[in-house]
Structure formats: C-alpha cells, structure tokens
C-alpha positions in Angstrom: 1.9 -52.7 45.3 1.4 -49.1 46.5 -1.9 -48.9 44.8 -3.3 -51.0 47.7 -3.3 -47.7 49.7 -5.4 -45.8 47.3 -7.8 -48.7 46.9 -7.9 -49.2 50.7 -8.7 -45.6 51.3 -11.6 -45.7 48.8 -13.0 -48.9 50.1 -12.0 -49.5 53.7 -11.7 -45.7 54.5 -9.2 -46.2 57.4 -5.8 -44.7 56.8 -4.1 -46.3 59.8 -5.5 -49.7 59.0 -4.3 -49.6 55.4 -0.8 -48.4 56.6 -0.7 -51.4 59.0 -1.8 -53.7 56.2 1.0 -52.3 54.0 3.6 -52.8 56.8 2.5 -56.4 57.5 2.4 -57.0 53.7 6.0 -55.8 53.4 7.0 -58.1 56.4 5.4 -61.1 54.6 7.1 -60.0 51.4 10.5 -60.6 53.1 9.5 -64.2 54.0 8.0 -64.7 50.6 11.3 -64.1 49.0 13.0 -66.7 51.2 10.1 -69.1 50.8 10.0 -68.8 47.0 13.8 -69.1 46.9 13.5 -72.5 48.5 10.6 -73.5 46.4 12.2 -72.5 43.2 15.3 -74.5 44.1 13.3 -77.6 44.8 10.6 -77.6 42.0 10.3 -76.8 38.4 10.4 -73.1 37.5 7.5 -73.5 35.1 5.3 -75.2 37.6 6.0 -72.8 40.5 5.6 -69.7 38.4 2.5 -71.0 36.6 0.8 -71.8 40.0 1.9 -68.5 41.4 0.6 -66.4 38.5 -2.7 -68.3 38.5 -3.0 -67.6 42.2 -2.2 -63.9 41.7 -4.8 -63.8 38.9 -7.5 -65.3 41.1 -6.7 -62.8 43.9 -6.9 -59.8 41.5 -10.1 -61.1 39.9 -11.7 -61.5 43.4 -10.2 -58.4 45.0 -13.5 -56.6 44.7 -14.9 -59.0 47.3 -12.6 -57.6 49.9 -14.7 -54.4 50.1 -17.1 -56.3 52.3 -14.7 -56.5 55.2 -11.5 -54.6 56.1 -10.0 -57.9 57.4 -10.7 -59.6 54.1 -9.0 -56.6 52.4 -6.0 -57.1 54.7 -5.9 -60.8 53.8 -6.0 -60.1 50.1 -3.3 -57.4 50.2 -1.0 -59.4 52.4 -1.5 -62.5 50.2 -0.7 -60.4 47.1 2.4 -59.0 48.7 3.6 -62.6 49.5 2.7 -64.1 46.1 4.2 -61.3 44.0 7.7 -62.0 45.5 7.9 -65.1 43.4 7.9 -62.9 40.3 11.2 -61.2 41.2 12.8 -64.4 42.4 11.6 -66.3 39.4 12.7 -63.7 36.9 16.2 -63.5 38.4 16.6 -67.3 38.7 15.4 -68.1 35.2 17.4 -65.2 33.6 20.5 -66.6 35.2 19.7 -70.1 33.9 18.9 -68.8 30.4 22.0 -66.7 30.1 24.6 -68.3 32.4 27.6 -66.6 30.8 26.2 -63.1 30.6 27.4 -61.1 33.6 25.2 -58.2 32.8 21.9 -60.1 32.8 20.8 -58.7 36.2 21.2 -55.2 34.8 19.1 -56.1 31.7 16.4 -57.7 33.8 16.2 -54.7 36.1 16.0 -52.3 33.1 13.3 -54.5 31.7 11.3 -54.1 35.0 11.2 -50.3 34.7 8.0 -50.2 32.7 6.4 -52.4 35.3 6.9 -49.7 37.9 5.2 -47.1 35.8 2.2 -49.3 34.9 0.3 -48.6 38.2 0.6 -44.9 37.6 -0.9 -45.1 34.1 -3.6 -47.4 35.3 -4.5 -45.2 38.2 -4.4 -42.0 36.1 -6.1 -43.2 32.9 -7.7 -46.6 33.1 -9.3 -46.6 36.5 -11.2 -43.3 36.1 -12.6 -44.6 32.9 -13.6 -48.1 33.9 -13.4 -48.4 37.7 -11.4 -50.6 40.0 -13.1 -53.9 39.1 -12.3 -53.6 35.4 -8.8 -52.4 36.2 -8.2 -55.5 38.2 -9.7 -57.6 35.3 -7.2 -56.0 32.9 -4.3 -56.7 35.4 -5.6 -60.3 35.6 -5.6 -60.6 31.8 -2.0 -59.4 31.7 -1.1 -61.9 34.4 -2.8 -64.7 32.4 -0.7 -63.7 29.3 2.3 -64.2 31.6 1.0 -67.7 32.6 1.1 -68.7 28.9 4.5 -67.1 28.5 5.8 -69.2 31.4 4.2 -72.4 30.0 5.7 -72.0 26.6 9.1 -70.6 27.7 11.9 -73.0 26.8 13.7 -73.4 30.1 17.2 -74.3 30.7 16.4 -76.1 34.0 19.3 -77.6 35.9 19.2 -81.3 36.5 16.9 -82.0 39.5 13.9 -84.0 40.5 10.6 -82.2 40.6 9.1 -83.3 43.9 5.6 -82.5 42.6 5.9 -84.7 39.5 4.6 -88.2 40.0 7.0 -89.6 37.3 10.0 -87.8 38.8 11.1 -86.7 35.4 14.5 -85.1 35.3 15.0 -81.8 33.6 18.2 -81.8 31.6 20.2 -78.7 30.7 20.1 -78.1 27.0 23.3 -77.2 25.2 
C-alpha cells in the first residue's frame, strides 16, 4: 500500500496531505483487522473473501477517478487500506482451517507472501512507466479477479456454523 504515496504525489501533489491519508489509512487498517476478524468468524470465508476481493477490484478499477479531488483520493486510499486487511486475516484463518495439524503453516503462509511485497516495486519500476497508472491498476484488478475465482473454487474446510447471510441457513460441515 505504499504506492499510494507515489500515486498521490503525482496526482494530488500535496506531500503533507498524502502523509495524513497514509496515517489515517493505517489507523483504519487496525480496525479493519478487528472488523474482518469478527466477520470471518460469523460468515462463510468464501462469501466474505469474494465480496472483499470484488470490492477491492472495483476500487482499483475506479481509482483513476480519484484524481479529480484530493478528498476522493483520500476516501479511495483509506477504503483500500481497510479492505485489504481482510486478505491477511482471511489467509491466516483459512490456512489454519485447511491445515489444522500443521504447526508451521503460519511460517509457510508468510513465506508465500514475500513475492506480494516485491510486486509493487516491479510494477512501479517496469509496468507503470510503460503503460501508465490506469493500466497498472487494471492489471492489479485482473490479478484480484483471478483471486476471486480461486476463492470461489477453493475447497474449504469450514467449521460448523450458520452463515447469517444465507437465506437457507445452510451449515458448512468439516470434511474429514
């Protein structure tokens, strides 16, 4: 999420404002982790993560609209900070459900996230100069849509619980 600063400096052109937006976004990120922790405990992992990834995709596809107003830019960045916290919570929760007896799963998951931290550098260094920010955000949205399909087709080991969003109150049973 540190690419917000580069994008903000190129579009909003106010360093102090982008720093404040980043600080407020980090503040909302803290509450996002707590919020999505509660939501992922109450509702189906697939449903929550699919909705979250679709919302993130929409925000990335329309991020270019935020150049019209610095306050709209602030809303987009803070919303993205908040929404992306579900990714980390969701990965950890589902990894623990998929591999309940593996005590090293947290280590494997964090090692798997290392390439995700290098991706913004590669995009900023190679992709963005070639195609611009709009198409970079389209590529990020495309990757996020692939993630939506991965979530939809992932075979979950959900614990038994009622999904409050489901009209039929179907119960997800743990598969042996």
